[in-house]
Biopython code that builds the backbone (N, CA, C, O; Angstrom):
import numpy as np
from Bio.PDB.StructureBuilder import StructureBuilder

atoms = [
    (1, "MET", "N", (61.260, -99.146, -8.961)),
    (1, "MET", "CA", (62.325, -98.528, -7.850)),
    (1, "MET", "C", (61.140, -96.856, -7.590)),
    (1, "MET", "O", (60.488, -96.384, -6.659)),
    (2, "CYS", "N", (61.408, -96.515, -8.912)),
    (2, "CYS", "CA", (60.736, -95.119, -9.342)),
    (2, "CYS", "C", (60.115, -94.210, -8.331)),
    (2, "CYS", "O", (60.533, -93.110, -7.970)),
    (3, "LEU", "N", (58.812, -94.993, -7.844)),
    (3, "LEU", "CA", (58.140, -93.406, -7.143)),
    (3, "LEU", "C", (58.814, -92.994, -5.661)),
    (3, "LEU", "O", (58.456, -92.089, -4.907)),
    (4, "ASN", "N", (60.182, -94.202, -5.451)),
    (4, "ASN", "CA", (60.606, -93.713, -4.311)),
    (4, "ASN", "C", (62.138, -93.044, -4.771)),
    (4, "ASN", "O", (62.686, -92.163, -4.109)),
    (5, "CYS", "N", (62.630, -93.544, -5.841)),
    (5, "CYS", "CA", (64.231, -93.294, -5.789)),
    (5, "CYS", "C", (64.029, -91.919, -6.916)),
    (5, "CYS", "O", (64.949, -91.101, -6.914)),
    (6, "GLY", "N", (63.353, -91.777, -7.456)),
    (6, "GLY", "CA", (63.211, -90.445, -8.257)),
    (6, "GLY", "C", (63.589, -91.095, -9.745)),
    (6, "GLY", "O", (63.508, -90.262, -10.648)),
    (7, "CYS", "N", (63.879, -92.068, -10.050)),
    (7, "CYS", "CA", (64.514, -92.499, -11.446)),
    (7, "CYS", "C", (63.337, -92.069, -12.751)),
    (7, "CYS", "O", (63.648, -92.098, -13.942)),
    (8, "MET", "N", (61.921, -91.667, -12.226)),
    (8, "MET", "CA", (60.776, -91.619, -12.864)),
    (8, "MET", "C", (60.400, -92.789, -13.860)),
    (8, "MET", "O", (60.268, -92.418, -15.026)),
    (9, "ILE", "N", (60.254, -93.779, -13.678)),
    (9, "ILE", "CA", (60.136, -94.964, -14.296)),
    (9, "ILE", "C", (58.910, -95.884, -13.337)),
    (9, "ILE", "O", (59.073, -97.055, -12.996)),
    (10, "PRO", "N", (57.854, -95.161, -13.060)),
    (10, "PRO", "CA", (57.003, -95.914, -11.981)),
    (10, "PRO", "C", (56.465, -97.226, -11.973)),
    (10, "PRO", "O", (55.813, -97.644, -11.016)),
    (11, "ASP", "N", (56.755, -98.052, -13.220)),
    (11, "ASP", "CA", (56.435, -99.335, -12.934)),
    (11, "ASP", "C", (57.547, -100.443, -12.977)),
    (11, "ASP", "O", (57.354, -101.638, -13.199)),
    (12, "ASP", "N", (58.771, -99.812, -12.719)),
    (12, "ASP", "CA", (59.835, -100.779, -12.439)),
    (12, "ASP", "C", (60.513, -100.859, -10.922)),
    (12, "ASP", "O", (61.284, -99.984, -10.529)),
    (13, "ASP", "N", (60.150, -101.974, -10.140)),
    (13, "ASP", "CA", (61.101, -101.578, -9.060)),
    (13, "ASP", "C", (62.448, -102.353, -8.949)),
    (13, "ASP", "O", (62.970, -102.893, -7.974)),
    (14, "MET", "N", (62.879, -102.233, -10.340)),
    (14, "MET", "CA", (64.753, -102.535, -10.291)),
    (14, "MET", "C", (65.161, -103.573, -9.636)),
    (14, "MET", "O", (66.268, -103.579, -9.097)),
    (15, "GLY", "N", (64.069, -104.926, -9.570)),
    (15, "GLY", "CA", (64.339, -105.843, -9.120)),
    (15, "GLY", "C", (64.304, -106.253, -7.670)),
    (15, "GLY", "O", (65.080, -107.086, -7.200)),
    (16, "ASP", "N", (63.479, -105.703, -7.064)),
    (16, "ASP", "CA", (63.412, -105.426, -5.477)),
    (16, "ASP", "C", (61.949, -105.011, -5.187)),
    (16, "ASP", "O", (61.700, -103.806, -5.144)),
    (17, "HIS", "N", (61.099, -105.788, -5.012)),
    (17, "HIS", "CA", (59.557, -105.827, -4.934)),
    (17, "HIS", "C", (59.594, -104.697, -3.523)),
    (17, "HIS", "O", (58.477, -104.383, -3.112)),
    (18, "HIS", "N", (60.591, -104.193, -2.911)),
    (18, "HIS", "CA", (60.397, -103.430, -1.703)),
    (18, "HIS", "C", (59.888, -102.100, -2.049)),
    (18, "HIS", "O", (59.080, -101.440, -1.395)),
    (19, "ASN", "N", (60.621, -101.693, -3.479)),
    (19, "ASN", "CA", (60.378, -100.507, -3.744)),
    (19, "ASN", "C", (59.146, -100.317, -4.322)),
    (19, "ASN", "O", (58.576, -101.300, -4.796)),
    (20, "ILE", "N", (58.461, -98.877, -4.387)),
    (20, "ILE", "CA", (57.464, -98.428, -4.425)),
    (20, "ILE", "C", (57.042, -98.506, -6.098)),
    (20, "ILE", "O", (57.811, -97.804, -6.753)),
    (21, "THR", "N", (56.336, -98.973, -6.667)),
    (21, "THR", "CA", (55.727, -98.744, -8.120)),
    (21, "THR", "C", (54.155, -98.795, -7.896)),
    (21, "THR", "O", (53.400, -98.965, -6.938)),
    (22, "THR", "N", (53.995, -98.471, -9.795)),
    (22, "THR", "CA", (52.406, -98.234, -9.854)),
    (22, "THR", "C", (51.722, -99.697, -9.330)),
    (22, "THR", "O", (50.677, -99.557, -8.695)),
    (23, "HIS", "N", (52.227, -101.159, -9.541)),
    (23, "HIS", "CA", (51.649, -102.099, -9.147)),
    (23, "HIS", "C", (51.421, -101.868, -7.611)),
    (23, "HIS", "O", (50.364, -102.330, -7.179)),
    (24, "SER", "N", (52.168, -101.285, -6.797)),
    (24, "SER", "CA", (52.067, -101.085, -5.272)),
    (24, "SER", "C", (50.675, -100.607, -4.964)),
    (24, "SER", "O", (49.805, -101.087, -4.238)),
    (25, "LEU", "N", (50.707, -99.438, -5.780)),
    (25, "LEU", "CA", (49.787, -98.761, -5.641)),
    (25, "LEU", "C", (48.522, -98.940, -5.933)),
    (25, "LEU", "O", (47.603, -98.382, -5.332)),
    (26, "ALA", "N", (48.344, -99.985, -7.183)),
    (26, "ALA", "CA", (47.072, -100.677, -7.371)),
    (26, "ALA", "C", (46.927, -101.916, -6.929)),
    (26, "ALA", "O", (46.043, -102.690, -7.297)),
    (27, "GLU", "N", (48.004, -102.200, -5.928)),
    (27, "GLU", "CA", (47.494, -103.816, -4.999)),
    (27, "GLU", "C", (46.966, -102.571, -3.762)),
    (27, "GLU", "O", (45.987, -103.179, -3.329)),
    (28, "GLY", "N", (46.993, -101.658, -3.201)),
    (28, "GLY", "CA", (46.580, -100.707, -2.131)),
    (28, "GLY", "C", (45.141, -100.430, -2.650)),
    (28, "GLY", "O", (44.209, -100.665, -1.880)),
    (29, "ALA", "N", (44.919, -100.012, -3.732)),
    (29, "ALA", "CA", (43.622, -99.371, -4.160)),
    (29, "ALA", "C", (42.703, -100.726, -3.911)),
    (29, "ALA", "O", (41.757, -100.705, -3.123)),
    (30, "VAL", "N", (43.088, -101.943, -4.686)),
    (30, "VAL", "CA", (42.715, -103.141, -4.905)),
    (30, "VAL", "C", (41.991, -103.538, -3.246)),
    (30, "VAL", "O", (40.790, -103.752, -3.083)),
    (31, "ALA", "N", (42.955, -103.565, -2.220)),
    (31, "ALA", "CA", (42.963, -103.876, -1.061)),
    (31, "ALA", "C", (41.706, -102.979, -0.068)),
    (31, "ALA", "O", (40.936, -103.415, 0.789)),
    (32, "SER", "N", (41.899, -101.567, -0.612)),
    (32, "SER", "CA", (40.748, -100.818, 0.067)),
    (32, "SER", "C", (39.251, -100.191, -0.809)),
    (32, "SER", "O", (38.356, -99.413, -0.478)),
    (33, "HIS", "N", (39.536, -100.954, -2.008)),
    (33, "HIS", "CA", (38.388, -101.165, -3.076)),
    (33, "HIS", "C", (37.917, -99.764, -3.445)),
    (33, "HIS", "O", (36.756, -99.380, -3.309)),
    (34, "MET", "N", (39.113, -98.896, -4.017)),
    (34, "MET", "CA", (39.243, -97.927, -4.673)),
    (34, "MET", "C", (39.703, -97.649, -6.209)),
    (34, "MET", "O", (40.210, -98.536, -6.897)),
    (35, "ASP", "N", (39.504, -96.499, -6.615)),
    (35, "ASP", "CA", (40.034, -96.653, -7.948)),
    (35, "ASP", "C", (41.421, -95.810, -7.980)),
    (35, "ASP", "O", (41.901, -95.272, -6.982)),
    (36, "GLY", "N", (41.801, -95.789, -8.845)),
    (36, "GLY", "CA", (43.377, -95.429, -9.061)),
    (36, "GLY", "C", (43.153, -93.826, -8.726)),
    (36, "GLY", "O", (43.967, -93.427, -7.894)),
    (37, "LYS", "N", (42.301, -92.901, -9.155)),
    (37, "LYS", "CA", (42.088, -91.681, -8.774)),
    (37, "LYS", "C", (42.086, -91.420, -7.557)),
    (37, "LYS", "O", (42.881, -90.578, -7.140)),
    (38, "THR", "N", (41.158, -92.098, -6.641)),
    (38, "THR", "CA", (40.826, -91.901, -5.526)),
    (38, "THR", "C", (42.158, -92.122, -4.464)),
    (38, "THR", "O", (42.492, -91.483, -3.466)),
    (39, "THR", "N", (42.781, -93.356, -5.156)),
    (39, "THR", "CA", (43.833, -93.592, -4.618)),
    (39, "THR", "C", (44.977, -92.383, -4.243)),
    (39, "THR", "O", (45.455, -91.933, -3.201)),
    (40, "LEU", "N", (45.106, -92.171, -5.416)),
    (40, "LEU", "CA", (46.517, -90.942, -5.743)),
    (40, "LEU", "C", (46.205, -89.728, -4.953)),
    (40, "LEU", "O", (47.086, -88.968, -4.551)),
    (41, "GLU", "N", (44.540, -89.500, -4.669)),
    (41, "GLU", "CA", (44.001, -88.264, -4.095)),
    (41, "GLU", "C", (44.421, -88.245, -2.437)),
    (41, "GLU", "O", (45.000, -87.362, -1.804)),
    (42, "ASN", "N", (43.929, -89.493, -2.013)),
    (42, "ASN", "CA", (44.292, -90.074, -0.552)),
    (42, "ASN", "C", (45.538, -90.041, -0.324)),
    (42, "ASN", "O", (45.843, -89.616, 0.790)),
    (43, "MET", "N", (46.613, -90.438, -1.206)),
    (43, "MET", "CA", (48.001, -90.284, -0.758)),
    (43, "MET", "C", (48.154, -89.222, -0.675)),
    (43, "MET", "O", (48.260, -88.793, 0.474)),
    (44, "LYS", "N", (48.256, -88.127, -1.947)),
    (44, "LYS", "CA", (48.771, -87.126, -2.000)),
    (44, "LYS", "C", (48.049, -86.241, -0.595)),
    (44, "LYS", "O", (48.742, -85.282, -0.257)),
    (45, "LYS", "N", (47.121, -86.390, 0.012)),
    (45, "LYS", "CA", (46.739, -85.612, 0.979)),
    (45, "LYS", "C", (47.301, -86.232, 2.523)),
    (45, "LYS", "O", (47.481, -85.574, 3.548)),
    (46, "THR", "N", (47.449, -87.291, 2.378)),
    (46, "THR", "CA", (48.099, -87.944, 3.611)),
    (46, "THR", "C", (49.381, -87.560, 3.443)),
    (46, "THR", "O", (49.923, -87.116, 4.455)),
    (47, "LEU", "N", (50.174, -87.614, 2.219)),
    (47, "LEU", "CA", (52.083, -87.190, 2.196)),
    (47, "LEU", "C", (52.069, -85.888, 3.087)),
    (47, "LEU", "O", (52.912, -85.821, 3.982)),
    (48, "GLU", "N", (51.323, -85.017, 2.941)),
    (48, "GLU", "CA", (51.411, -83.786, 3.509)),
    (48, "GLU", "C", (51.273, -84.039, 5.033)),
    (48, "GLU", "O", (51.568, -83.000, 5.624)),
    (49, "LEU", "N", (50.967, -84.939, 5.804)),
    (49, "LEU", "CA", (50.867, -85.248, 6.966)),
    (49, "LEU", "C", (52.253, -86.100, 7.452)),
    (49, "LEU", "O", (52.415, -86.437, 8.625)),
    (50, "VAL", "N", (52.912, -86.300, 6.722)),
    (50, "VAL", "CA", (54.084, -87.327, 6.696)),
    (50, "VAL", "C", (55.428, -86.482, 6.834)),
    (50, "VAL", "O", (55.594, -85.720, 5.882)),
    (51, "SER", "N", (56.394, -86.447, 7.776)),
    (51, "SER", "CA", (58.021, -85.567, 7.607)),
    (51, "SER", "C", (58.751, -86.625, 7.509)),
    (51, "SER", "O", (58.612, -87.808, 7.821)),
    (52, "PRO", "N", (59.860, -85.757, 6.833)),
    (52, "PRO", "CA", (60.984, -86.698, 6.635)),
    (52, "PRO", "C", (61.163, -87.716, 8.125)),
    (52, "PRO", "O", (60.945, -88.923, 8.016)),
    (53, "GLU", "N", (61.503, -87.222, 9.267)),
    (53, "GLU", "CA", (62.039, -87.459, 10.408)),
    (53, "GLU", "C", (60.655, -88.993, 10.843)),
    (53, "GLU", "O", (60.875, -90.031, 11.467)),
    (54, "ASP", "N", (59.761, -88.666, 10.411)),
    (54, "ASP", "CA", (59.109, -89.849, 10.199)),
    (54, "ASP", "C", (59.438, -91.288, 9.590)),
    (54, "ASP", "O", (59.489, -92.386, 10.146)),
    (55, "ILE", "N", (59.638, -90.927, 8.307)),
    (55, "ILE", "CA", (60.440, -92.200, 7.586)),
    (55, "ILE", "C", (61.663, -92.215, 7.957)),
    (55, "ILE", "O", (62.046, -93.375, 7.802)),
    (56, "ASP", "N", (62.665, -91.454, 8.441)),
    (56, "ASP", "CA", (63.526, -91.746, 8.905)),
    (56, "ASP", "C", (63.435, -92.798, 10.248)),
    (56, "ASP", "O", (64.254, -93.716, 10.271)),
    (57, "LYS", "N", (62.555, -92.694, 11.252)),
    (57, "LYS", "CA", (61.967, -93.377, 12.392)),
    (57, "LYS", "C", (61.978, -94.599, 11.783)),
    (57, "LYS", "O", (62.825, -95.387, 12.202)),
    (58, "GLU", "N", (61.154, -95.014, 10.774)),
    (58, "GLU", "CA", (60.878, -96.298, 10.392)),
    (58, "GLU", "C", (62.227, -96.946, 9.698)),
    (58, "GLU", "O", (62.479, -98.142, 9.841)),
    (59, "ILE", "N", (62.830, -96.317, 9.153)),
    (59, "ILE", "CA", (64.067, -96.785, 8.486)),
    (59, "ILE", "C", (65.014, -97.334, 9.367)),
    (59, "ILE", "O", (65.604, -98.405, 9.223)),
    (60, "ALA", "N", (65.132, -96.443, 10.385)),
    (60, "ALA", "CA", (66.043, -96.878, 11.896)),
    (60, "ALA", "C", (65.594, -98.234, 12.398)),
    (60, "ALA", "O", (66.492, -98.943, 12.854)),
    (61, "LYS", "N", (64.224, -98.777, 12.395)),
    (61, "LYS", "CA", (63.496, -99.894, 13.041)),
    (61, "LYS", "C", (63.793, -101.098, 11.995)),
    (61, "LYS", "O", (64.002, -102.279, 12.272)),
    (62, "ILE", "N", (63.759, -100.510, 10.777)),
    (62, "ILE", "CA", (63.622, -101.712, 9.733)),
    (62, "ILE", "C", (65.506, -102.190, 9.678)),
    (62, "ILE", "O", (65.959, -103.302, 9.408)),
    (63, "LYS", "N", (66.318, -100.866, 10.048)),
    (63, "LYS", "CA", (67.558, -101.614, 9.920)),
    (63, "LYS", "C", (68.325, -101.846, 11.476)),
    (63, "LYS", "O", (69.521, -101.776, 11.758)),
    (64, "GLY", "N", (67.015, -102.178, 12.438)),
    (64, "GLY", "CA", (67.518, -102.854, 13.748)),
    (64, "GLY", "C", (68.095, -101.765, 14.477)),
    (64, "GLY", "O", (68.917, -102.099, 15.329)),
    (65, "GLN", "N", (67.813, -100.289, 14.319)),
    (65, "GLN", "CA", (68.565, -99.362, 14.976)),
    (65, "GLN", "C", (67.774, -98.663, 15.833)),
    (65, "GLN", "O", (68.220, -97.784, 16.571)),
    (66, "GLY", "N", (66.196, -99.114, 15.774)),
    (66, "GLY", "CA", (65.256, -97.968, 16.629)),
    (66, "GLY", "C", (64.358, -98.554, 17.313)),
    (66, "GLY", "O", (63.576, -97.896, 18.000)),
]
sb = StructureBuilder()
sb.init_structure("model")
sb.init_model(0)
sb.init_chain("A")
sb.init_seg("    ")
for serial, (resi, resn, name, xyz) in enumerate(atoms, 1):
    if name == "N":
        sb.init_residue(resn, " ", resi, " ")
    sb.init_atom(name, np.array(xyz, "f"), 0.0, 1.0, " ", f" {name:<3s}", serial, name[0])
structure = sb.get_structure()
């Protein structure tokens, strides 16, 4: 869960594969043929472009409300 819940345990999905973990990041890195450092650098830059409202819109879609 950790990367999205705040529990500070980055490699534990808490039993739900939808939670973002270090494994999730590694899968993305492999898919893009990148290493861990580049993956984290790109994520940090890109997250600056994402607003809470952007995420809330996607949450509403997932829940069938959008």
